[in-house]
C-alpha positions in Angstrom: 0.0 0.0 0.1 1.0 3.6 0.1 4.3 3.4 1.8 6.3 6.2 3.1 5.2 8.6 5.8 2.3 10.7 5.5 3.0 14.4 5.3 -0.4 15.6 6.8 -0.4 16.5 10.4 -3.8 16.0 12.0 -4.4 19.7 13.9 -5.0 19.5 17.8 -8.6 19.5 18.4 -8.1 22.4 21.1 -7.6 24.9 18.3 -11.0 24.9 17.4 -13.3 27.0 19.3 -16.8 28.2 18.4 -15.8 31.8 19.3 -13.5 31.9 16.3 -16.5 31.2 13.9 -18.8 34.1 13.9 -21.5 32.0 11.9 -21.4 29.4 14.6 -21.8 32.2 17.4 -25.0 33.2 15.9 -26.2 29.7 16.0 -25.1 29.2 19.6 -26.9 32.7 20.6 -30.0 31.4 18.7 -30.0 28.0 20.6 -29.2 29.8 24.0 -32.3 32.1 23.5 -34.4 28.9 23.5 -32.7 27.5 26.3 -30.7 24.9 24.2 -27.2 24.0 23.9 -25.3 22.0 21.1 -22.4 20.2 22.7 -21.2 19.1 19.1 -21.2 22.6 17.5 -17.4 22.7 18.1 -17.1 19.8 15.6 -18.3 22.3 12.8 -15.7 25.0 13.5 -13.1 23.7 11.0 -15.6 24.3 8.2 -15.5 28.0 8.8 -11.6 28.4 9.1 -10.9 31.2 6.7 -7.2 30.6 6.4 -7.8 27.1 5.1 -11.0 27.3 3.0 -11.3 31.1 2.5 -14.6 33.2 2.7 -17.9 31.9 1.2 -17.4 34.3 -1.6 -13.8 33.2 -2.4 -15.0 29.5 -2.5 -17.9 30.5 -4.8 -15.6 32.3 -7.3 -13.0 29.4 -7.2 -15.8 26.8 -8.2 -17.2 29.1 -10.9 -14.1 30.1 -12.6 -11.9 26.9 -12.0 -10.6 25.9 -15.5 -12.3 28.8 -17.2 -9.2 29.7 -18.9 -8.7 26.3 -20.5 -12.2 26.0 -21.5 -12.2 29.4 -23.3 -9.0 28.1 -25.2 -10.6 25.0 -26.0 -13.7 26.7 -27.3 -11.8 29.1 -29.4 -9.6 26.3 -30.7 -13.0 24.2 -31.7 -14.1 27.3 -33.6 -11.1 28.0 -35.5 -10.7 24.3 -36.5 -14.4 24.1 -37.8 -13.9 27.2 -39.8 -10.5 25.9 -41.3 -12.2 22.7 -42.1 -15.1 24.6 -43.9 -17.5 23.5 -41.0 -18.9 26.2 -38.9 -22.4 25.0 -38.4 -23.9 27.0 -41.3 -26.7 25.4 -43.3 -27.3 22.2 -41.1 -30.8 20.9 -42.1 -31.5 23.9 -44.3 -30.5 22.5 -47.9 -33.2 23.4 -50.4 -35.4 25.4 -48.0 -35.3 29.2 -48.8 
């Protein structure tokens, strides 16, 4: 199997505090207003670590534009090749219908 040592180190669980995630602080307050408490809320803190995952907007832009440059180049190359070969998509299915 894999062999070698893993280069990833599991972070210490003590670094994850609900106070470090404003979104979860709001959840904690909302629960407290109803007299409730979520002892497992700390387990979600890692998801809101901006240093590791960025903000919601940054993640959205990354997903939306990942590969955009390569896709644009491929699309332009496809159009150029079709035009060079005399294709281009004009006249498909319209022969004899004027």
